[in-house]
VODREN-580183 format. One line per field, with one value per residue: residue in one letter; residue number from 1; z, x, y of N, C-alpha, C, O in turn. Coordinates in steps of 0.02 Angstrom, whole numbers, always signed. Atoms other than C-alpha are relative to their C-alpha. Example, Ala and Ser with C-alpha at 12.3 -4.5 7.8 and 13.67 -1.06 7.14 Angstrom:
rolo: (A, S);
vextor: (1, 2);
n_w: (+0, -3);
n_u: (+45, -42);
n_v: (-59, -59);
ca_w: (+390, +357);
ca_u: (+615, +684);
ca_v: (-225, -53);
c_w: (+0, +37);
c_u: (+45, -39);
c_v: (+60, +55);
o_w: (+33, +45);
o_u: (+97, -14);
o_v: (+59, +110);
This chain:
rolo: (M, F, A, A, E, N, G, L, K, G, D, P, R, L, K, A, I, S, D, A, I, T, V, V, P, H, F, P, K, P, G, I, M, F, Q, D, I, T, T, L, V, S, N, H, K, V, F, K, H, T, V, E, I, F, V, D, R, Y, R, D, M, D, I, S, V, V, A, G, V, E, A, R, G, F, M, F, A, P, S, I, A, L, G, I, G, A, K, F, I, P, L, R, K, P, G, K, L, P, G, E, V, I, S, E, A, Y, E, L, E, Y, G, K, D, R, L, E, M, H, V, G, A, V, K, P, G, E, R, A, L, V, I, D, D, L, V, A, T, G, G, T, L, S, A, A, I, R, L, L, E, R, N, G, A, E, V, V, E, C, A, C, V, I, G, L, P, E, L, K, E, R, R, L, L, N, G, K, P, L, Y, V, L, V, E, P, R, E, L);
vextor: (1, 2, 3, 4, 5, 6, 7, 8, 9, 10, 11, 12, 13, 14, 15, 16, 17, 18, 19, 20, 21, 22, 23, 24, 25, 26, 27, 28, 29, 30, 31, 32, 33, 34, 35, 36, 37, 38, 39, 40, 41, 42, 43, 44, 45, 46, 47, 48, 49, 50, 51, 52, 53, 54, 55, 56, 57, 58, 59, 60, 61, 62, 63, 64, 65, 66, 67, 68, 69, 70, 71, 72, 73, 74, 75, 76, 77, 78, 79, 80, 81, 82, 83, 84, 85, 86, 87, 88, 89, 90, 91, 92, 93, 94, 95, 96, 97, 98, 99, 100, 101, 102, 103, 104, 105, 106, 107, 108, 109, 110, 111, 112, 113, 114, 115, 116, 117, 118, 119, 120, 121, 122, 123, 124, 125, 126, 127, 128, 129, 130, 131, 132, 133, 134, 135, 136, 137, 138, 139, 140, 141, 142, 143, 144, 145, 146, 147, 148, 149, 150, 151, 152, 153, 154, 155, 156, 157, 158, 159, 160, 161, 162, 163, 164, 165, 166, 167, 168, 169, 170, 171, 172, 173, 174, 175, 176, 177, 178, 179, 180, 181, 182, 183, 184, 185, 186, 187);
n_w: (+0, +0, -62, +10, -7, -69, -49, +11, +60, -10, -47, +37, -3, +59, +57, -11, +15, +73, +31, -16, +40, +66, +53, +43, +57, +32, -47, +22, +71, +38, -14, -72, -29, -67, -53, -44, -66, -36, -11, -55, -63, -14, -27, -67, -18, +38, -23, -65, +14, +26, -56, -46, +26, -10, -72, -24, +24, -26, -72, -42, +35, -31, +47, -34, +50, +60, +49, +53, +61, +27, -43, -20, -58, -58, -19, -40, -48, -67, -36, -16, -53, -62, -18, -25, -50, +31, +26, +72, +33, +70, +52, +42, +64, -12, -16, -42, -71, -22, -37, +33, +25, +45, +54, +39, +66, +24, +63, +3, +65, +45, -12, -54, -57, -59, -65, -51, -69, -46, -33, -69, -8, -28, -37, +15, -34, +0, +47, +41, +49, +53, +25, +58, +23, +55, +24, +71, +17, -62, -4, -56, -62, -6, -21, -71, -39, -1, -40, -70, -20, -4, -67, -49, -16, +27, +33, -13, +55, +36, +7, +45, +9, +67, +31, +65, -3, +16, -60, -38, +6, -25, -63, -40, +23, -34, -51, -50, +18, +23, -17, +42, -13, +59, +67, +32, +31, +73, +19);
n_u: (+42, -36, +12, +56, +61, +2, +3, -47, +18, -8, -55, -52, -63, -4, -20, -71, -39, +1, -38, -72, -29, -25, +6, -59, +20, -44, -49, -67, -2, +51, +70, +14, +4, -25, +26, -58, +21, -55, +21, +47, -35, -44, +42, +13, +70, +39, -22, +33, +71, +4, -9, +56, +60, -9, +0, +69, +37, -23, -16, +40, +13, -40, -52, -64, -54, +9, -49, -11, -28, -57, -38, +38, +40, -43, +5, +60, +14, -27, +36, +66, -12, -10, +62, +51, -30, -14, -68, -9, -35, -14, +6, -55, -18, -48, -70, -9, +3, -48, +30, +47, +59, +46, +15, +61, -5, +59, -9, +15, +25, -57, -51, +9, -43, +12, -6, -29, +11, -36, +35, +15, +15, +68, +19, +68, +53, -9, +42, -45, +20, -50, -1, -41, +18, +47, +24, +20, +31, +10, -48, -46, +37, +20, -60, -11, +50, -19, -61, +18, +44, -40, -29, +53, +31, +66, -2, +63, +14, -55, +13, -46, +13, +28, +30, +29, +73, +35, +3, +61, +46, -34, -26, -31, -60, -2, +52, -16, +21, -50, +16, -41, +14, +15, -10, -60, +4, -8, -49);
n_v: (-58, -63, -37, -46, +40, +26, -53, -55, -39, -71, -14, -37, +37, +43, -42, -18, +60, +8, -54, +6, +55, -21, +50, +4, +41, +48, +27, +20, +17, -36, +14, -2, -67, +14, -44, -11, -24, -33, -70, +3, +10, -57, -52, +27, -7, +49, +66, +9, +13, +68, +46, -9, +33, +72, +15, -6, +59, +64, -5, +43, +63, +53, +22, +7, -1, -41, +23, -49, +29, -38, -45, -59, +16, -14, -71, -10, +54, -8, -52, +27, +49, -37, -34, +47, +44, +66, +7, -8, +55, -16, +50, -26, +31, +55, -12, -59, +17, +51, +56, +44, -35, +34, -46, +9, -32, -36, -36, -71, -19, -7, +51, +48, -13, +42, -31, +44, -18, +43, +54, -17, -71, -1, +60, +21, -37, -73, -36, -40, -50, -6, -69, -17, -67, +1, +64, -2, +64, +38, +55, -8, +9, +70, +36, -18, +37, +71, +5, -6, +54, +61, +1, +4, -64, -15, -66, -34, -45, -32, -72, -35, -70, -10, +59, -13, -7, +62, +41, -16, +56, +60, -26, +52, +34, +65, -2, -50, -68, -48, -69, -44, -71, -41, +27, -27, -67, -6, -53);
ca_w: (+0, -31, +120, +45, +47, +230, +320, +247, +97, +82, +207, +152, +204, +59, -67, +10, -2, -184, -228, -148, -264, -421, -584, -681, -856, -935, -780, -757, -935, -1075, -1036, -846, -759, -600, -442, -347, -161, -117, -138, -15, +120, +100, +149, +338, +356, +219, +275, +451, +382, +289, +442, +552, +438, +443, +631, +663, +560, +640, +820, +892, +779, +892, +759, +823, +660, +526, +374, +255, +75, +7, -32, -26, +100, +218, +217, +302, +395, +538, +584, +578, +685, +815, +812, +847, +963, +844, +782, +608, +494, +330, +177, +69, -107, -128, -47, +67, +232, +325, +404, +364, +258, +171, +4, -108, -296, -379, -543, -569, -709, -781, -726, -592, -417, -246, -67, +79, +266, +411, +474, +641, +609, +646, +764, +735, +778, +765, +679, +534, +426, +258, +200, +28, -65, -216, -272, -459, -498, -318, -353, -225, -88, -125, -109, +57, +121, +72, +152, +318, +321, +287, +456, +541, +547, +519, +390, +444, +299, +166, +152, +20, -6, -191, -278, -458, -488, -562, -390, -326, -389, -329, -147, -89, -107, -68, +29, +127, +132, +48, +112, -3, +28, -148, -332, -444, -503, -684, -776);
ca_u: (+0, +56, +71, -55, -184, -147, -186, -50, -144, -97, +47, +175, +316, +273, +287, +453, +517, +464, +538, +705, +732, +835, +799, +952, +903, +983, +1073, +1140, +1088, +984, +799, +816, +759, +863, +784, +932, +896, +1067, +990, +854, +974, +1085, +938, +931, +752, +681, +786, +716, +537, +568, +632, +494, +356, +428, +459, +281, +214, +320, +344, +205, +217, +335, +471, +638, +739, +755, +843, +918, +952, +1123, +1160, +1028, +920, +1068, +1035, +865, +862, +984, +893, +725, +794, +855, +689, +586, +710, +757, +921, +986, +1036, +1127, +1077, +1233, +1292, +1403, +1575, +1545, +1513, +1650, +1614, +1478, +1334, +1179, +1126, +976, +977, +859, +830, +832, +750, +926, +1018, +1041, +1114, +1118, +1091, +1189, +1161, +1263, +1210, +1125, +1090, +907, +830, +674, +518, +595, +482, +569, +544, +634, +687, +749, +747, +644, +536, +519, +488, +492, +635, +755, +624, +563, +742, +760, +599, +657, +828, +753, +620, +748, +822, +652, +610, +432, +434, +298, +312, +424, +444, +521, +536, +489, +372, +317, +135, +89, +122, -36, -133, -3, +24, +97, +267, +271, +111, +191, +122, +217, +220, +284, +302, +304, +294, +447, +483, +469, +597);
ca_v: (+0, +176, +291, +414, +273, +238, +399, +510, +581, +764, +748, +879, +762, +646, +787, +841, +662, +647, +817, +771, +621, +652, +559, +502, +444, +291, +229, +96, +56, +134, +144, +143, +301, +286, +359, +433, +447, +519, +692, +640, +578, +731, +841, +813, +875, +763, +615, +639, +646, +482, +392, +465, +402, +226, +231, +292, +146, +9, +70, -37, -191, -291, -299, -362, -361, -227, -302, -175, -224, -171, -38, +96, +4, +28, +215, +195, +29, +68, +229, +141, -1, +123, +215, +58, -29, -171, -241, -202, -346, -308, -409, -395, -432, -587, -586, -436, -524, -617, -786, -911, -846, -909, -835, -815, -778, -655, -564, -377, -282, -266, -424, -556, -547, -631, -575, -646, -644, -709, -879, -851, -666, -698, -822, -927, -828, -655, -530, -444, -291, -280, -105, -51, +113, +58, -87, -117, -300, -363, -484, -413, -403, -579, -644, -550, -629, -804, -775, -719, -853, -990, -943, -948, -763, -705, -564, -443, -320, -247, -59, +53, +238, +224, +102, +89, +141, -29, -104, -19, -168, -295, -255, -419, -501, -687, -654, -511, -334, -194, -15, +123, +310, +385, +343, +366, +542, +589, +695);
c_w: (+0, +61, -6, +6, +72, +51, -11, -63, +17, +49, -38, +2, -62, -62, +6, -17, -75, -34, +12, -39, -69, -50, -45, -59, -25, +45, +38, -72, -36, +17, +74, +23, +75, +49, +52, +66, +38, +12, +56, +67, +16, +25, +68, +20, -34, +21, +67, -10, -23, +55, +48, -24, +11, +74, +28, -20, +39, +75, +43, -32, +25, -49, +37, -47, -57, -47, -56, -59, -27, -68, +25, +57, +65, +24, +47, +57, +69, +41, +21, +57, +67, +25, +29, +51, -26, -21, -76, -27, -72, -45, -56, -66, +13, +16, +46, +74, +17, +36, -42, -19, -36, -54, -36, -65, -17, -66, +9, -67, -51, +15, +56, +57, +55, +62, +48, +69, +43, +26, +73, +13, +28, +33, -17, +43, +3, -55, -38, -47, -50, -30, -61, -23, -52, -15, -71, -17, +62, +9, +59, +67, +10, +22, +74, +45, +6, +44, +75, +24, +3, +68, +55, +20, -31, -30, +6, -61, -35, -9, -44, -2, -65, -26, -66, +4, -13, +60, +43, -1, +28, +64, +42, -34, +39, +57, +54, -23, -19, +17, -36, +14, -62, -64, -29, -29, -74, -13, -8);
c_u: (+44, -20, -60, -67, -10, +6, +47, -15, +4, +55, +56, +67, +8, +21, +73, +46, +4, +43, +75, +35, +19, -7, +61, -18, +56, +57, -32, +4, -56, -70, -18, +0, +16, -25, +55, -22, +58, -17, -52, +38, +48, -39, -25, -74, -43, +19, -34, -74, -9, +4, -59, -64, +5, -3, -71, -42, +19, +13, -37, -17, +44, +51, +67, +60, -20, +57, +4, +34, +55, -19, -45, -49, +37, -8, -59, -7, +31, -36, -69, +6, +10, -65, -53, +29, +13, +73, -1, +40, +13, -10, +45, +5, +54, +71, +13, +0, +53, -38, -51, -64, -46, -18, -64, +8, -65, +16, -22, -30, +57, +56, -19, +47, -17, +3, +29, -14, +41, -45, -10, -16, -70, -15, -72, -51, +9, -43, +42, -37, +57, -5, +46, -22, -55, -21, -24, -37, -17, +50, +47, -35, -21, +59, +15, -48, +21, +61, -16, -42, +37, +33, -53, -32, -70, +4, -70, -20, +64, -18, +53, -20, -39, -28, -32, -76, -37, -4, -61, -49, +30, +36, +35, +61, +6, -52, +12, -23, +60, -25, +49, -19, -22, +10, +65, -12, +7, +54, -34);
c_v: (+62, +40, +47, -36, -24, +57, +58, +41, +75, +18, +34, -35, -45, +39, +19, -59, -9, +53, -6, -55, +27, -58, +4, -46, -46, -24, -57, -23, +37, -24, +1, +72, -8, +53, +7, +30, +33, +73, +4, -5, +57, +61, -24, +3, -53, -71, -16, -15, -73, -51, +4, -35, -76, -18, +4, -62, -63, +0, -51, -68, -57, -30, -1, +5, +48, -20, +51, -33, +46, +29, +55, -14, +12, +72, +13, -50, +10, +53, -23, -50, +35, +31, -46, -49, -70, -3, +8, -59, +21, -61, +24, -37, -53, +24, +59, -14, -53, -56, -39, +38, -49, +52, -19, +39, +36, +34, +72, +16, +6, -49, -47, +16, -50, +45, -51, +29, -47, -56, +20, +74, +11, -66, -19, +40, +75, +31, +51, +47, +5, +71, +4, +69, -3, -72, +10, -64, -41, -57, +4, -11, -72, -43, +14, -38, -74, -11, +2, -59, -67, -7, +3, +65, +4, +70, +31, +42, +19, +73, +31, +74, +11, -66, +18, +0, -65, -47, +16, -58, -64, +19, -52, -30, -64, -1, +52, +69, +44, +70, +46, +73, +38, -40, +28, +69, -6, +52, +67);
o_w: (+28, +83, +42, +22, +89, +97, +28, -87, +67, +60, -85, -41, -87, -102, -44, -46, -102, -79, -28, -36, -101, -33, -70, -50, -24, +23, +63, -96, -4, +23, +90, +9, +116, +37, +93, +69, +96, +61, +88, +113, +74, +47, +72, +52, -2, +25, +78, +24, -1, +60, +72, +16, +32, +93, +68, +19, +56, +103, +89, -16, -6, -53, +71, -25, -84, -33, -90, -52, -34, -108, +81, +92, +117, +83, +84, +112, +118, +101, +76, +104, +117, +85, +69, +76, +12, -22, -109, +2, -109, -30, -90, -75, +66, -13, +57, +114, -18, +57, -103, +22, -56, -42, -31, -64, +7, -84, +42, -112, -111, +0, +76, +45, +47, +63, +43, +78, +26, +42, +105, +70, +65, +15, -34, +103, +21, -109, -7, -71, -31, -49, -61, +0, -53, -10, -86, -25, +59, +59, +92, +110, +66, +62, +110, +98, +61, +82, +113, +79, +43, +90, +113, +64, -82, +6, -20, -80, -6, -18, -39, +9, -67, -19, -73, +41, +16, +59, +91, +47, +42, +63, +98, -95, +100, +109, +102, -82, +3, +3, -29, +22, -61, -65, -5, -50, -99, +32, -23);
o_u: (+99, -78, -98, -117, -60, +47, +45, +27, -23, +67, +83, +110, +63, +61, +109, +99, +59, +82, +114, +96, -20, +9, +78, -22, +115, +114, -87, +58, -102, -83, -77, +46, -29, -20, +65, -44, +48, +6, -58, +24, +68, -9, -71, -99, -85, -24, -57, -101, -55, -37, -83, -99, -43, -36, -91, -83, -25, +28, -7, -68, +46, +60, +85, +116, -75, +115, -46, +84, +46, -51, -35, -69, +8, +5, -59, -28, -4, -48, -92, -34, -19, -80, -95, -7, +4, +108, -51, +91, -34, +14, +30, -22, +86, +96, +71, +25, +60, -95, -55, -92, -26, -14, -88, +24, -119, +74, -71, -30, +44, +114, -77, +99, -60, +38, +14, -21, +49, -104, +37, -25, -83, +13, -113, -42, -38, -50, +75, -92, +115, -59, +102, -72, -98, +19, -65, -98, -58, +47, +59, -9, -19, +51, +35, -28, +21, +63, +8, -32, +18, +47, -37, -76, -83, +10, -119, -79, +118, -76, +113, -78, -86, +3, -62, -105, -90, -42, -75, -85, -7, +94, +56, +63, +13, -40, -26, -18, +116, -82, +110, -78, -73, +44, +90, -67, +39, +72, -1);
o_v: (+62, +37, +56, -4, -55, +54, +106, +79, +97, +78, +5, -22, -53, +15, +18, -50, -19, +38, +21, -61, +63, -115, +58, -106, -28, -32, -48, -41, +63, -84, +5, +110, -19, +113, -38, +87, +53, +102, +56, +34, +65, +111, -64, -43, -84, -115, -72, -60, -107, -96, -47, -65, -107, -67, -38, -85, -103, -53, -79, -98, -110, -90, +47, +13, +43, -6, +65, -68, +106, -6, +81, +33, +23, +86, +62, -31, -1, +44, -8, -50, +15, +29, -25, -92, -118, +48, -7, -78, +37, -115, +73, -92, -51, +72, +76, +26, -102, -47, -31, +73, -103, +112, -75, +99, +17, +42, +87, -27, +9, -34, -51, +47, -94, +95, -111, +90, -106, -44, +42, +94, +58, -118, +24, +49, +111, +3, +94, +33, +9, +92, -21, +96, +42, -118, +53, -64, -86, -92, -46, -46, -97, -88, -31, -63, -102, -59, -39, -85, -110, -63, +9, +66, -27, +119, +4, +43, +14, +90, +15, +92, +50, -119, +72, -40, -78, -95, -19, -70, -112, +38, -37, -36, -63, -31, +55, +85, +34, +87, +38, +89, +71, -91, +80, +85, -52, +91, +116);
């Protein structure tokens, strides 16, 4: 569900968040309209609004794990984890975590990749939230869900700053709810 459909319609913070995102055409390949959130996180006021909206949503949901997807999910997940009193777990690209890991493959709109997580990072029964900057096809979030659930975590919801408009009709990933703040910006 989009935040505007869940009690935040007309909230000026959502417009500020959307306005703070920069569109980079044809990156990382022709035809992709890259939604650059570095301009959002460099604006302390808008970054704070973004984190506050997520913290307000998840504060009372008994979440013990906030899993951030590398790399841009890392920009939001630790702050959200601190705000709700949960631990942060990084979901990394292959070869970035030392020690024993488990991995899950997924497809992107422009290629293939894998996510890895430390063995034992989550315990059976822990309630998890997955955070990323953008959801397009849902492949990355679905891999994150599978990775966490393989270790016994219960994924409560996935949340992203940006979600493609066509996801309004498809609000679930592997049966999990999706919460999105804003639609992608246009040029």
